mmCIF file of the N, C-alpha and C atoms, coordinates in Angstrom:
data_MODEL
# 
_entry.id   MODEL 
# 
loop_
_atom_site.group_PDB 
_atom_site.id 
_atom_site.type_symbol 
_atom_site.label_atom_id 
_atom_site.label_alt_id 
_atom_site.label_comp_id 
_atom_site.label_asym_id 
_atom_site.label_entity_id 
_atom_site.label_seq_id 
_atom_site.pdbx_PDB_ins_code 
_atom_site.Cartn_x 
_atom_site.Cartn_y 
_atom_site.Cartn_z 
_atom_site.occupancy 
_atom_site.B_iso_or_equiv 
_atom_site.pdbx_formal_charge 
_atom_site.auth_seq_id 
_atom_site.auth_comp_id 
_atom_site.auth_asym_id 
_atom_site.auth_atom_id 
_atom_site.pdbx_PDB_model_num 
ATOM 1   N N  . UNK A 1 1  ? 0.827   -1.193 0.000   1.00 0.00 ? 1  UNK A N  1 
ATOM 2   C CA . UNK A 1 1  ? 0.000   0.000  0.000   1.00 0.00 ? 1  UNK A CA 1 
ATOM 3   C C  . UNK A 1 1  ? 0.872   1.257  0.000   1.00 0.00 ? 1  UNK A C  1 
ATOM 4   N N  . UNK A 1 2  ? 1.913   1.255  0.807   1.00 0.00 ? 2  UNK A N  1 
ATOM 5   C CA . UNK A 1 2  ? 2.802   2.416  0.879   1.00 0.00 ? 2  UNK A CA 1 
ATOM 6   C C  . UNK A 1 2  ? 3.513   2.626  -0.454  1.00 0.00 ? 2  UNK A C  1 
ATOM 7   N N  . UNK A 1 3  ? 3.891   1.536  -1.098  1.00 0.00 ? 3  UNK A N  1 
ATOM 8   C CA . UNK A 1 3  ? 4.575   1.642  -2.391  1.00 0.00 ? 3  UNK A CA 1 
ATOM 9   C C  . UNK A 1 3  ? 3.650   2.233  -3.454  1.00 0.00 ? 3  UNK A C  1 
ATOM 10  N N  . UNK A 1 4  ? 2.388   1.863  -3.399  1.00 0.00 ? 4  UNK A N  1 
ATOM 11  C CA . UNK A 1 4  ? 1.415   2.411  -4.345  1.00 0.00 ? 4  UNK A CA 1 
ATOM 12  C C  . UNK A 1 4  ? 1.255   3.921  -4.143  1.00 0.00 ? 4  UNK A C  1 
ATOM 13  N N  . UNK A 1 5  ? 1.162   4.338  -2.888  1.00 0.00 ? 5  UNK A N  1 
ATOM 14  C CA . UNK A 1 5  ? 1.049   5.775  -2.605  1.00 0.00 ? 5  UNK A CA 1 
ATOM 15  C C  . UNK A 1 5  ? 2.304   6.529  -3.014  1.00 0.00 ? 5  UNK A C  1 
ATOM 16  N N  . UNK A 1 6  ? 3.460   5.904  -2.808  1.00 0.00 ? 6  UNK A N  1 
ATOM 17  C CA . UNK A 1 6  ? 4.724   6.530  -3.202  1.00 0.00 ? 6  UNK A CA 1 
ATOM 18  C C  . UNK A 1 6  ? 4.793   6.696  -4.727  1.00 0.00 ? 6  UNK A C  1 
ATOM 19  N N  . UNK A 1 7  ? 4.362   5.680  -5.452  1.00 0.00 ? 7  UNK A N  1 
ATOM 20  C CA . UNK A 1 7  ? 4.346   5.771  -6.912  1.00 0.00 ? 7  UNK A CA 1 
ATOM 21  C C  . UNK A 1 7  ? 3.372   6.840  -7.398  1.00 0.00 ? 7  UNK A C  1 
ATOM 22  N N  . UNK A 1 8  ? 2.206   6.899  -6.762  1.00 0.00 ? 8  UNK A N  1 
ATOM 23  C CA . UNK A 1 8  ? 1.212   7.910  -7.123  1.00 0.00 ? 8  UNK A CA 1 
ATOM 24  C C  . UNK A 1 8  ? 1.747   9.317  -6.874  1.00 0.00 ? 8  UNK A C  1 
ATOM 25  N N  . UNK A 1 9  ? 2.401   9.514  -5.723  1.00 0.00 ? 9  UNK A N  1 
ATOM 26  C CA . UNK A 1 9  ? 2.979   10.825 -5.414  1.00 0.00 ? 9  UNK A CA 1 
ATOM 27  C C  . UNK A 1 9  ? 4.087   11.179 -6.401  1.00 0.00 ? 9  UNK A C  1 
ATOM 28  N N  . UNK A 1 10 ? 4.914   10.193 -6.758  1.00 0.00 ? 10 UNK A N  1 
ATOM 29  C CA . UNK A 1 10 ? 5.986   10.433 -7.732  1.00 0.00 ? 10 UNK A CA 1 
ATOM 30  C C  . UNK A 1 10 ? 5.424   10.828 -9.092  1.00 0.00 ? 10 UNK A C  1 
ATOM 31  N N  . UNK A 1 11 ? 4.331   10.187 -9.494  1.00 0.00 ? 11 UNK A N  1 
ATOM 32  C CA . UNK A 1 11 ? 3.688   10.540 -10.765 1.00 0.00 ? 11 UNK A CA 1 
ATOM 33  C C  . UNK A 1 11 ? 3.163   11.972 -10.727 1.00 0.00 ? 11 UNK A C  1 
ATOM 34  N N  . UNK A 1 12 ? 2.450   12.312 -9.649  1.00 0.00 ? 12 UNK A N  1 
ATOM 35  C CA . UNK A 1 12 ? 1.885   13.661 -9.569  1.00 0.00 ? 12 UNK A CA 1 
ATOM 36  C C  . UNK A 1 12 ? 2.984   14.722 -9.502  1.00 0.00 ? 12 UNK A C  1 
ATOM 37  N N  . UNK A 1 13 ? 4.073   14.410 -8.810  1.00 0.00 ? 13 UNK A N  1 
ATOM 38  C CA . UNK A 1 13 ? 5.171   15.368 -8.685  1.00 0.00 ? 13 UNK A CA 1 
ATOM 39  C C  . UNK A 1 13 ? 5.898   15.564 -10.013 1.00 0.00 ? 13 UNK A C  1 
ATOM 40  N N  . UNK A 1 14 ? 6.096   14.465 -10.734 1.00 0.00 ? 14 UNK A N  1 
ATOM 41  C CA . UNK A 1 14 ? 6.832   14.546 -11.999 1.00 0.00 ? 14 UNK A CA 1 
ATOM 42  C C  . UNK A 1 14 ? 6.009   15.213 -13.096 1.00 0.00 ? 14 UNK A C  1 
ATOM 43  N N  . UNK A 1 15 ? 4.739   14.891 -13.163 1.00 0.00 ? 15 UNK A N  1 
ATOM 44  C CA . UNK A 1 15 ? 3.867   15.416 -14.226 1.00 0.00 ? 15 UNK A CA 1 
ATOM 45  C C  . UNK A 1 15 ? 3.166   16.716 -13.857 1.00 0.00 ? 15 UNK A C  1 
ATOM 46  N N  . UNK A 1 16 ? 3.397   17.206 -12.637 1.00 0.00 ? 16 UNK A N  1 
ATOM 47  C CA . UNK A 1 16 ? 2.778   18.452 -12.141 1.00 0.00 ? 16 UNK A CA 1 
ATOM 48  C C  . UNK A 1 16 ? 1.247   18.361 -12.176 1.00 0.00 ? 16 UNK A C  1 
ATOM 49  N N  . UNK A 1 17 ? 0.733   17.243 -11.702 1.00 0.00 ? 17 UNK A N  1 
ATOM 50  C CA . UNK A 1 17 ? -0.715  17.028 -11.654 1.00 0.00 ? 17 UNK A CA 1 
ATOM 51  C C  . UNK A 1 17 ? -1.185  16.984 -10.203 1.00 0.00 ? 17 UNK A C  1 
ATOM 52  N N  . UNK A 1 18 ? -0.917  18.058 -9.475  1.00 0.00 ? 18 UNK A N  1 
ATOM 53  C CA . UNK A 1 18 ? -1.283  18.106 -8.067  1.00 0.00 ? 18 UNK A CA 1 
ATOM 54  C C  . UNK A 1 18 ? -2.783  18.275 -7.863  1.00 0.00 ? 18 UNK A C  1 
ATOM 55  N N  . UNK A 1 19 ? -3.514  18.599 -8.921  1.00 0.00 ? 19 UNK A N  1 
ATOM 56  C CA . UNK A 1 19 ? -4.959  18.724 -8.806  1.00 0.00 ? 19 UNK A CA 1 
ATOM 57  C C  . UNK A 1 19 ? -5.609  17.359 -8.584  1.00 0.00 ? 19 UNK A C  1 
ATOM 58  N N  . UNK A 1 20 ? -4.880  16.266 -8.820  1.00 0.00 ? 20 UNK A N  1 
ATOM 59  C CA . UNK A 1 20 ? -5.433  14.934 -8.595  1.00 0.00 ? 20 UNK A CA 1 
ATOM 60  C C  . UNK A 1 20 ? -5.515  14.580 -7.111  1.00 0.00 ? 20 UNK A C  1 
ATOM 61  N N  . UNK A 1 21 ? -4.723  15.228 -6.284  1.00 0.00 ? 21 UNK A N  1 
ATOM 62  C CA . UNK A 1 21 ? -4.684  14.902 -4.859  1.00 0.00 ? 21 UNK A CA 1 
ATOM 63  C C  . UNK A 1 21 ? -6.045  15.077 -4.176  1.00 0.00 ? 21 UNK A C  1 
ATOM 64  N N  . UNK A 1 22 ? -6.756  16.186 -4.344  1.00 0.00 ? 22 UNK A N  1 
ATOM 65  C CA . UNK A 1 22 ? -8.082  16.295 -3.712  1.00 0.00 ? 22 UNK A CA 1 
ATOM 66  C C  . UNK A 1 22 ? -9.077  15.264 -4.237  1.00 0.00 ? 22 UNK A C  1 
ATOM 67  N N  . UNK A 1 23 ? -8.955  14.898 -5.494  1.00 0.00 ? 23 UNK A N  1 
ATOM 68  C CA . UNK A 1 23 ? -9.845  13.887 -6.066  1.00 0.00 ? 23 UNK A CA 1 
ATOM 69  C C  . UNK A 1 23 ? -9.634  12.553 -5.370  1.00 0.00 ? 23 UNK A C  1 
ATOM 70  N N  . UNK A 1 24 ? -8.382  12.154 -5.177  1.00 0.00 ? 24 UNK A N  1 
ATOM 71  C CA . UNK A 1 24 ? -8.090  10.890 -4.511  1.00 0.00 ? 24 UNK A CA 1 
ATOM 72  C C  . UNK A 1 24 ? -8.498  10.923 -3.047  1.00 0.00 ? 24 UNK A C  1 
ATOM 73  N N  . UNK A 1 25 ? -8.318  12.044 -2.399  1.00 0.00 ? 25 UNK A N  1 
ATOM 74  C CA . UNK A 1 25 ? -8.697  12.157 -0.992  1.00 0.00 ? 25 UNK A CA 1 
ATOM 75  C C  . UNK A 1 25 ? -10.204 12.004 -0.833  1.00 0.00 ? 25 UNK A C  1 
ATOM 76  N N  . UNK A 1 26 ? -10.980 12.647 -1.690  1.00 0.00 ? 26 UNK A N  1 
ATOM 77  C CA . UNK A 1 26 ? -12.437 12.542 -1.613  1.00 0.00 ? 26 UNK A CA 1 
ATOM 78  C C  . UNK A 1 26 ? -12.886 11.113 -1.916  1.00 0.00 ? 26 UNK A C  1 
ATOM 79  N N  . UNK A 1 27 ? -12.278 10.468 -2.902  1.00 0.00 ? 27 UNK A N  1 
ATOM 80  C CA . UNK A 1 27 ? -12.645 9.092  -3.214  1.00 0.00 ? 27 UNK A CA 1 
ATOM 81  C C  . UNK A 1 27 ? -12.335 8.151  -2.056  1.00 0.00 ? 27 UNK A C  1 
ATOM 82  N N  . UNK A 1 28 ? -11.205 8.340  -1.421  1.00 0.00 ? 28 UNK A N  1 
ATOM 83  C CA . UNK A 1 28 ? -10.842 7.497  -0.283  1.00 0.00 ? 28 UNK A CA 1 
ATOM 84  C C  . UNK A 1 28 ? -11.797 7.737  0.892   1.00 0.00 ? 28 UNK A C  1 
ATOM 85  N N  . UNK A 1 29 ? -12.153 8.983  1.145   1.00 0.00 ? 29 UNK A N  1 
ATOM 86  C CA . UNK A 1 29 ? -13.070 9.281  2.238   1.00 0.00 ? 29 UNK A CA 1 
ATOM 87  C C  . UNK A 1 29 ? -14.464 8.707  1.991   1.00 0.00 ? 29 UNK A C  1 
ATOM 88  N N  . UNK A 1 30 ? -14.969 8.833  0.782   1.00 0.00 ? 30 UNK A N  1 
ATOM 89  C CA . UNK A 1 30 ? -16.286 8.277  0.466   1.00 0.00 ? 30 UNK A CA 1 
ATOM 90  C C  . UNK A 1 30 ? -16.275 6.755  0.539   1.00 0.00 ? 30 UNK A C  1 
ATOM 91  N N  . UNK A 1 31 ? -15.224 6.143  0.044   1.00 0.00 ? 31 UNK A N  1 
ATOM 92  C CA . UNK A 1 31 ? -15.122 4.690  0.110   1.00 0.00 ? 31 UNK A CA 1 
ATOM 93  C C  . UNK A 1 31 ? -15.051 4.192  1.533   1.00 0.00 ? 31 UNK A C  1 
ATOM 94  N N  . UNK A 1 32 ? -14.266 4.861  2.364   1.00 0.00 ? 32 UNK A N  1 
ATOM 95  C CA . UNK A 1 32 ? -14.169 4.436  3.764   1.00 0.00 ? 32 UNK A CA 1 
ATOM 96  C C  . UNK A 1 32 ? -15.479 4.675  4.506   1.00 0.00 ? 32 UNK A C  1 
ATOM 97  N N  . UNK A 1 33 ? -16.189 5.738  4.178   1.00 0.00 ? 33 UNK A N  1 
ATOM 98  C CA . UNK A 1 33 ? -17.486 5.991  4.798   1.00 0.00 ? 33 UNK A CA 1 
ATOM 99  C C  . UNK A 1 33 ? -18.469 4.880  4.476   1.00 0.00 ? 33 UNK A C  1 
ATOM 100 N N  . UNK A 1 34 ? -18.496 4.446  3.232   1.00 0.00 ? 34 UNK A N  1 
ATOM 101 C CA . UNK A 1 34 ? -19.403 3.368  2.849   1.00 0.00 ? 34 UNK A CA 1 
ATOM 102 C C  . UNK A 1 34 ? -19.014 2.041  3.485   1.00 0.00 ? 34 UNK A C  1 
ATOM 103 N N  . UNK A 1 35 ? -17.734 1.771  3.603   1.00 0.00 ? 35 UNK A N  1 
ATOM 104 C CA . UNK A 1 35 ? -17.285 0.516  4.211   1.00 0.00 ? 35 UNK A CA 1 
ATOM 105 C C  . UNK A 1 35 ? -17.605 0.492  5.697   1.00 0.00 ? 35 UNK A C  1 
ATOM 106 N N  . UNK A 1 36 ? -17.324 1.572  6.413   1.00 0.00 ? 36 UNK A N  1 
ATOM 107 C CA . UNK A 1 36 ? -17.555 1.589  7.854   1.00 0.00 ? 36 UNK A CA 1 
ATOM 108 C C  . UNK A 1 36 ? -19.035 1.682  8.206   1.00 0.00 ? 36 UNK A C  1 
ATOM 109 N N  . UNK A 1 37 ? -19.846 2.244  7.352   1.00 0.00 ? 37 UNK A N  1 
ATOM 110 C CA . UNK A 1 37 ? -21.265 2.410  7.654   1.00 0.00 ? 37 UNK A CA 1 
ATOM 111 C C  . UNK A 1 37 ? -22.101 1.237  7.156   1.00 0.00 ? 37 UNK A C  1 
ATOM 112 N N  . UNK A 1 38 ? -21.473 0.262  6.552   1.00 0.00 ? 38 UNK A N  1 
ATOM 113 C CA . UNK A 1 38 ? -22.219 -0.847 5.966   1.00 0.00 ? 38 UNK A CA 1 
ATOM 114 C C  . UNK A 1 38 ? -22.991 -1.635 7.013   1.00 0.00 ? 38 UNK A C  1 
ATOM 115 N N  . UNK A 1 39 ? -22.396 -1.879 8.153   1.00 0.00 ? 39 UNK A N  1 
ATOM 116 C CA . UNK A 1 39 ? -23.056 -2.694 9.156   1.00 0.00 ? 39 UNK A CA 1 
ATOM 117 C C  . UNK A 1 39 ? -23.598 -1.915 10.333  1.00 0.00 ? 39 UNK A C  1 
ATOM 118 N N  . UNK A 1 40 ? -23.616 -0.626 10.257  1.00 0.00 ? 40 UNK A N  1 
ATOM 119 C CA . UNK A 1 40 ? -24.053 0.156  11.413  1.00 0.00 ? 40 UNK A CA 1 
ATOM 120 C C  . UNK A 1 40 ? -25.518 0.563  11.287  1.00 0.00 ? 40 UNK A C  1 
ATOM 121 N N  . UNK A 1 41 ? -26.024 1.129  12.357  1.00 0.00 ? 41 UNK A N  1 
ATOM 122 C CA . UNK A 1 41 ? -27.403 1.608  12.365  1.00 0.00 ? 41 UNK A CA 1 
ATOM 123 C C  . UNK A 1 41 ? -27.546 2.923  11.607  1.00 0.00 ? 41 UNK A C  1 
ATOM 124 N N  . UNK A 1 42 ? -26.443 3.555  11.275  1.00 0.00 ? 42 UNK A N  1 
ATOM 125 C CA . UNK A 1 42 ? -26.484 4.830  10.551  1.00 0.00 ? 42 UNK A CA 1 
ATOM 126 C C  . UNK A 1 42 ? -26.593 4.658  9.044   1.00 0.00 ? 42 UNK A C  1 
ATOM 127 N N  . UNK A 1 43 ? -26.513 3.441  8.565   1.00 0.00 ? 43 UNK A N  1 
ATOM 128 C CA . UNK A 1 43 ? -26.486 3.230  7.115   1.00 0.00 ? 43 UNK A CA 1 
ATOM 129 C C  . UNK A 1 43 ? -27.717 3.780  6.384   1.00 0.00 ? 43 UNK A C  1 
ATOM 130 N N  . UNK A 1 44 ? -28.945 3.683  6.918   1.00 0.00 ? 44 UNK A N  1 
ATOM 131 C CA . UNK A 1 44 ? -30.068 4.295  6.178   1.00 0.00 ? 44 UNK A CA 1 
ATOM 132 C C  . UNK A 1 44 ? -29.906 5.805  5.987   1.00 0.00 ? 44 UNK A C  1 
ATOM 133 N N  . UNK A 1 45 ? -29.307 6.463  6.962   1.00 0.00 ? 45 UNK A N  1 
ATOM 134 C CA . UNK A 1 45 ? -29.134 7.909  6.865   1.00 0.00 ? 45 UNK A CA 1 
ATOM 135 C C  . UNK A 1 45 ? -28.016 8.286  5.891   1.00 0.00 ? 45 UNK A C  1 
ATOM 136 N N  . UNK A 1 46 ? -26.984 7.451  5.821   1.00 0.00 ? 46 UNK A N  1 
ATOM 137 C CA . UNK A 1 46 ? -25.883 7.731  4.918   1.00 0.00 ? 46 UNK A CA 1 
ATOM 138 C C  . UNK A 1 46 ? -26.286 7.471  3.479   1.00 0.00 ? 46 UNK A C  1 
ATOM 139 N N  . UNK A 1 47 ? -27.056 6.410  3.237   1.00 0.00 ? 47 UNK A N  1 
ATOM 140 C CA . UNK A 1 47 ? -27.473 6.100  1.875   1.00 0.00 ? 47 UNK A CA 1 
ATOM 141 C C  . UNK A 1 47 ? -28.443 7.140  1.323   1.00 0.00 ? 47 UNK A C  1 
ATOM 142 N N  . UNK A 1 48 ? -29.087 7.901  2.188   1.00 0.00 ? 48 UNK A N  1 
ATOM 143 C CA . UNK A 1 48 ? -29.957 8.989  1.726   1.00 0.00 ? 48 UNK A CA 1 
ATOM 144 C C  . UNK A 1 48 ? -29.117 10.064 1.025   1.00 0.00 ? 48 UNK A C  1 
ATOM 145 N N  . UNK A 1 49 ? -27.864 10.235 1.458   1.00 0.00 ? 49 UNK A N  1 
ATOM 146 C CA . UNK A 1 49 ? -27.007 11.247 0.856   1.00 0.00 ? 49 UNK A CA 1 
ATOM 147 C C  . UNK A 1 49 ? -26.640 10.918 -0.579  1.00 0.00 ? 49 UNK A C  1 
ATOM 148 N N  . UNK A 1 50 ? -26.656 9.637  -0.914  1.00 0.00 ? 50 UNK A N  1 
ATOM 149 C CA . UNK A 1 50 ? -26.265 9.226  -2.261  1.00 0.00 ? 50 UNK A CA 1 
ATOM 150 C C  . UNK A 1 50 ? -27.471 8.904  -3.076  1.00 0.00 ? 50 UNK A C  1 
# 
């Protein structure tokens, strides 16, 4: 996992594509929200957002 992040950072640094960083952060946050809320009592409220 660390190697993948290192490669991604190296790509963004070399190609000057730093605008991709917020996109990846939002995708990771949304994915983790869906994974952690899958079995909880809050899931009906979270799925309303999508």
